Biotite code that builds the C-alpha atoms (Angstrom):
import biotite.structure as struc

atoms = struc.array([
    struc.Atom([44.648, 259.398, 122.349], chain_id="A", res_id=1, res_name="MET", atom_name="CA", element="C"),
    struc.Atom([43.320, 258.442, 118.970], chain_id="A", res_id=2, res_name="ASN", atom_name="CA", element="C"),
    struc.Atom([46.631, 258.774, 117.278], chain_id="A", res_id=3, res_name="LEU", atom_name="CA", element="C"),
    struc.Atom([48.341, 256.515, 119.875], chain_id="A", res_id=4, res_name="LEU", atom_name="CA", element="C"),
    struc.Atom([45.709, 253.810, 119.332], chain_id="A", res_id=5, res_name="LEU", atom_name="CA", element="C"),
    struc.Atom([46.190, 254.028, 115.608], chain_id="A", res_id=6, res_name="MET", atom_name="CA", element="C"),
    struc.Atom([49.953, 253.570, 115.973], chain_id="A", res_id=7, res_name="ILE", atom_name="CA", element="C"),
    struc.Atom([49.452, 250.620, 118.296], chain_id="A", res_id=8, res_name="ILE", atom_name="CA", element="C"),
    struc.Atom([47.054, 248.994, 115.895], chain_id="A", res_id=9, res_name="VAL", atom_name="CA", element="C"),
    struc.Atom([49.458, 249.542, 112.940], chain_id="A", res_id=10, res_name="ALA", atom_name="CA", element="C"),
    struc.Atom([52.326, 247.876, 114.860], chain_id="A", res_id=11, res_name="ILE", atom_name="CA", element="C"),
    struc.Atom([50.205, 244.937, 115.816], chain_id="A", res_id=12, res_name="VAL", atom_name="CA", element="C"),
    struc.Atom([49.026, 244.537, 112.176], chain_id="A", res_id=13, res_name="ALA", atom_name="CA", element="C"),
    struc.Atom([52.616, 244.710, 110.872], chain_id="A", res_id=14, res_name="ALA", atom_name="CA", element="C"),
    struc.Atom([53.762, 242.049, 113.376], chain_id="A", res_id=15, res_name="VAL", atom_name="CA", element="C"),
    struc.Atom([50.751, 239.880, 112.400], chain_id="A", res_id=16, res_name="ALA", atom_name="CA", element="C"),
    struc.Atom([51.543, 240.219, 108.716], chain_id="A", res_id=17, res_name="VAL", atom_name="CA", element="C"),
    struc.Atom([55.162, 239.328, 109.258], chain_id="A", res_id=18, res_name="ALA", atom_name="CA", element="C"),
    struc.Atom([54.193, 236.304, 111.408], chain_id="A", res_id=19, res_name="PHE", atom_name="CA", element="C"),
    struc.Atom([51.777, 234.987, 108.800], chain_id="A", res_id=20, res_name="VAL", atom_name="CA", element="C"),
    struc.Atom([54.358, 235.517, 105.972], chain_id="A", res_id=21, res_name="VAL", atom_name="CA", element="C"),
    struc.Atom([57.165, 233.770, 107.834], chain_id="A", res_id=22, res_name="VAL", atom_name="CA", element="C"),
    struc.Atom([55.094, 230.975, 109.296], chain_id="A", res_id=23, res_name="LYS", atom_name="CA", element="C"),
    struc.Atom([52.539, 230.007, 106.631], chain_id="A", res_id=24, res_name="TYR", atom_name="CA", element="C"),
    struc.Atom([53.788, 231.246, 103.269], chain_id="A", res_id=25, res_name="LEU", atom_name="CA", element="C"),
    struc.Atom([56.118, 229.006, 101.194], chain_id="A", res_id=26, res_name="PRO", atom_name="CA", element="C"),
    struc.Atom([59.461, 230.452, 100.144], chain_id="A", res_id=27, res_name="LEU", atom_name="CA", element="C"),
    struc.Atom([58.478, 230.566, 96.452], chain_id="A", res_id=28, res_name="LYS", atom_name="CA", element="C"),
    struc.Atom([55.475, 232.919, 97.268], chain_id="A", res_id=29, res_name="LEU", atom_name="CA", element="C"),
    struc.Atom([57.113, 235.291, 99.739], chain_id="A", res_id=30, res_name="ARG", atom_name="CA", element="C"),
    struc.Atom([57.751, 237.861, 96.958], chain_id="A", res_id=31, res_name="TRP", atom_name="CA", element="C"),
    struc.Atom([54.018, 238.505, 96.627], chain_id="A", res_id=32, res_name="ILE", atom_name="CA", element="C"),
    struc.Atom([53.528, 240.270, 100.013], chain_id="A", res_id=33, res_name="PRO", atom_name="CA", element="C"),
    struc.Atom([56.724, 242.280, 99.326], chain_id="A", res_id=34, res_name="SER", atom_name="CA", element="C"),
    struc.Atom([55.273, 243.596, 96.048], chain_id="A", res_id=35, res_name="VAL", atom_name="CA", element="C"),
    struc.Atom([51.913, 244.297, 97.773], chain_id="A", res_id=36, res_name="ILE", atom_name="CA", element="C"),
    struc.Atom([53.585, 246.160, 100.603], chain_id="A", res_id=37, res_name="LEU", atom_name="CA", element="C"),
    struc.Atom([55.776, 248.099, 98.167], chain_id="A", res_id=38, res_name="LEU", atom_name="CA", element="C"),
    struc.Atom([52.720, 249.198, 96.210], chain_id="A", res_id=39, res_name="LEU", atom_name="CA", element="C"),
    struc.Atom([50.952, 250.100, 99.457], chain_id="A", res_id=40, res_name="LEU", atom_name="CA", element="C"),
    struc.Atom([53.974, 252.195, 100.563], chain_id="A", res_id=41, res_name="ALA", atom_name="CA", element="C"),
    struc.Atom([53.961, 254.039, 97.245], chain_id="A", res_id=42, res_name="ILE", atom_name="CA", element="C"),
    struc.Atom([50.225, 254.679, 97.459], chain_id="A", res_id=43, res_name="PHE", atom_name="CA", element="C"),
    struc.Atom([50.524, 255.979, 101.022], chain_id="A", res_id=44, res_name="LEU", atom_name="CA", element="C"),
    struc.Atom([53.505, 258.186, 100.019], chain_id="A", res_id=45, res_name="GLY", atom_name="CA", element="C"),
    struc.Atom([51.485, 259.800, 97.241], chain_id="A", res_id=46, res_name="VAL", atom_name="CA", element="C"),
    struc.Atom([48.522, 260.356, 99.606], chain_id="A", res_id=47, res_name="LYS", atom_name="CA", element="C"),
    struc.Atom([50.729, 261.963, 102.208], chain_id="A", res_id=48, res_name="ILE", atom_name="CA", element="C"),
    struc.Atom([52.350, 264.182, 99.471], chain_id="A", res_id=49, res_name="TYR", atom_name="CA", element="C"),
    struc.Atom([48.997, 265.276, 98.180], chain_id="A", res_id=50, res_name="ASP", atom_name="CA", element="C"),
    struc.Atom([47.749, 265.911, 101.701], chain_id="A", res_id=51, res_name="GLY", atom_name="CA", element="C"),
    struc.Atom([50.701, 268.234, 102.390], chain_id="A", res_id=52, res_name="ILE", atom_name="CA", element="C"),
    struc.Atom([50.531, 269.954, 98.950], chain_id="A", res_id=53, res_name="LEU", atom_name="CA", element="C"),
    struc.Atom([46.844, 270.597, 98.992], chain_id="A", res_id=54, res_name="GLU", atom_name="CA", element="C"),
    struc.Atom([46.843, 273.422, 101.627], chain_id="A", res_id=55, res_name="PRO", atom_name="CA", element="C"),
    struc.Atom([49.846, 275.014, 99.899], chain_id="A", res_id=56, res_name="ILE", atom_name="CA", element="C"),
    struc.Atom([48.025, 275.110, 96.589], chain_id="A", res_id=57, res_name="LYS", atom_name="CA", element="C"),
    struc.Atom([44.905, 276.384, 98.235], chain_id="A", res_id=58, res_name="PHE", atom_name="CA", element="C"),
    struc.Atom([46.879, 279.310, 99.829], chain_id="A", res_id=59, res_name="ASN", atom_name="CA", element="C"),
    struc.Atom([48.435, 280.200, 96.503], chain_id="A", res_id=60, res_name="GLU", atom_name="CA", element="C"),
    struc.Atom([45.116, 280.286, 94.774], chain_id="A", res_id=61, res_name="GLU", atom_name="CA", element="C"),
    struc.Atom([43.639, 282.284, 97.567], chain_id="A", res_id=62, res_name="LYS", atom_name="CA", element="C"),
    struc.Atom([46.353, 284.906, 97.300], chain_id="A", res_id=63, res_name="LEU", atom_name="CA", element="C"),
    struc.Atom([45.840, 285.083, 93.546], chain_id="A", res_id=64, res_name="GLU", atom_name="CA", element="C"),
    struc.Atom([42.104, 285.566, 93.892], chain_id="A", res_id=65, res_name="ASN", atom_name="CA", element="C"),
    struc.Atom([42.450, 288.302, 96.564], chain_id="A", res_id=66, res_name="PHE", atom_name="CA", element="C"),
    struc.Atom([45.103, 290.246, 94.565], chain_id="A", res_id=67, res_name="GLN", atom_name="CA", element="C"),
    struc.Atom([42.729, 290.351, 91.575], chain_id="A", res_id=68, res_name="LEU", atom_name="CA", element="C"),
    struc.Atom([39.984, 292.013, 93.499], chain_id="A", res_id=69, res_name="LEU", atom_name="CA", element="C"),
])
């Protein structure tokens, strides 16, 4: 249930950001949110990659440590 709520909040936030950009931001400044969202996407991609790789590295180190004993 918590995951579903997070997804709904993310969708509402994305729609709100899109509405604000289209409605209130002048054409000359619309590149700024694009750059911010691009940087945010890169940051989140790195965090997801690290989150996936962390258990893999832990298991490799665990196997090394137990083989040494």
